C-alpha positions as a Markdown table, in Angstrom:
| # | Residue | x | y | z |
|---|---|---|---|---|
| 1 | Unk | -0.1 | -0.2 | 0.3 |
| 2 | Unk | 1.3 | 3.7 | -0.9 |
| 3 | Unk | 0.9 | 6.4 | 0.8 |
| 4 | Unk | 1.6 | 10.2 | 0.8 |
| 5 | Unk | 2.9 | 12.3 | 3.5 |
| 6 | Unk | 2.2 | 15.5 | 3.7 |
| 7 | Unk | 3.8 | 18.1 | 6.2 |
| 8 | Unk | 1.9 | 20.1 | 8.5 |
| 9 | Unk | 1.5 | 23.6 | 7.1 |
| 10 | Unk | 3.7 | 26.4 | 7.5 |
| 11 | Unk | 0.9 | 29.0 | 8.8 |
| 12 | Unk | 1.5 | 32.5 | 7.1 |
| 13 | Unk | 3.5 | 31.3 | 4.2 |
| 14 | Unk | 2.0 | 31.4 | 0.7 |
| 15 | Unk | 1.0 | 27.6 | -1.1 |
| 16 | Unk | -0.9 | 28.2 | -3.9 |
| 17 | Unk | -0.7 | 30.9 | -7.1 |
| 18 | Unk | -3.8 | 31.4 | -8.7 |
| 19 | Unk | -3.2 | 34.1 | -9.8 |
| 20 | Unk | -0.2 | 33.2 | -12.7 |
| 21 | Unk | -2.5 | 31.0 | -14.1 |
| 22 | Unk | -2.1 | 32.5 | -17.9 |
| 23 | Unk | 0.8 | 34.1 | -17.2 |
| 24 | Unk | 4.0 | 33.4 | -19.0 |
| 25 | Unk | 6.4 | 30.6 | -17.2 |
| 26 | Unk | 9.2 | 32.7 | -16.7 |
| 27 | Unk | 7.4 | 35.9 | -15.4 |
| 28 | Unk | 5.6 | 33.0 | -12.9 |
| 29 | Unk | 8.7 | 31.3 | -11.9 |
| 30 | Unk | 9.9 | 34.5 | -10.8 |
| 31 | Unk | 7.0 | 35.7 | -8.8 |
| 32 | Unk | 6.9 | 32.5 | -7.2 |
| 33 | Unk | 10.9 | 32.2 | -6.3 |
| 34 | Unk | 10.4 | 35.9 | -5.1 |
| 35 | Unk | 7.6 | 35.1 | -2.9 |
| 36 | Unk | 9.0 | 31.5 | -1.8 |
| 37 | Unk | 13.1 | 31.6 | -1.6 |
| 38 | Unk | 12.8 | 28.3 | 0.2 |
| 39 | Unk | 11.2 | 26.1 | -2.7 |
| 40 | Unk | 12.5 | 24.8 | -5.7 |
| 41 | Unk | 10.3 | 25.7 | -8.5 |
| 42 | Unk | 10.3 | 23.7 | -11.6 |
| 43 | Unk | 8.7 | 24.5 | -15.5 |
| 44 | Unk | 7.0 | 21.7 | -16.8 |
| 45 | Unk | 6.3 | 22.0 | -20.5 |
| 46 | Unk | 3.4 | 19.9 | -21.9 |
| 47 | Unk | 3.3 | 15.8 | -21.6 |
| 48 | Unk | 6.4 | 16.1 | -19.4 |
| 49 | Unk | 6.3 | 13.0 | -17.2 |
| 50 | Unk | 6.6 | 13.7 | -13.3 |
| 51 | Unk | 7.7 | 11.5 | -10.3 |
| 52 | Unk | 3.9 | 11.6 | -8.1 |
| 53 | Unk | 4.5 | 12.5 | -4.5 |
| 54 | Unk | 4.5 | 15.4 | -2.0 |
| 55 | Unk | 7.7 | 17.7 | -1.6 |
| 56 | Unk | 7.3 | 20.5 | 0.7 |
| 57 | Unk | 10.3 | 22.3 | -1.1 |
| 58 | Unk | 9.0 | 22.3 | -4.7 |
| 59 | Unk | 6.4 | 24.1 | -6.9 |
| 60 | Unk | 5.8 | 22.6 | -10.1 |
| 61 | Unk | 4.7 | 25.2 | -13.0 |
| 62 | Unk | 2.7 | 23.6 | -16.0 |
| 63 | Unk | 2.7 | 25.4 | -19.1 |
| 64 | Unk | 1.0 | 25.2 | -22.5 |
| 65 | Unk | 2.7 | 25.0 | -26.0 |
| 66 | Unk | 2.4 | 28.8 | -26.0 |
| 67 | Unk | 5.0 | 29.0 | -22.7 |
| 68 | Unk | 1.8 | 29.9 | -20.7 |
| 69 | Unk | 0.6 | 28.6 | -17.0 |
| 70 | Unk | -1.6 | 26.5 | -17.9 |
| 71 | Unk | -2.4 | 24.9 | -14.4 |
| 72 | Unk | -2.3 | 27.0 | -10.9 |
| 73 | Unk | 0.9 | 26.4 | -9.2 |
| 74 | Unk | 1.3 | 25.0 | -5.7 |
| 75 | Unk | 3.2 | 23.1 | -3.3 |
| 76 | Unk | 3.7 | 19.9 | -3.4 |
């Protein structure tokens, strides 16, 4: 049986960026990195294979064929 572990949330720190959906990838990644310098930002083109699992020090930014953010980035 596989279990997913999500550590307790740090209160007061931003965990998702709905406002960047539709933005160019570079602008979104810079905004996230500025607001949460403690996390790694990964920009993923369409069809990218990702290893499943929670990582509280990562934000994945999925982009479309135009290079714009296609999903709301969030910690994990």
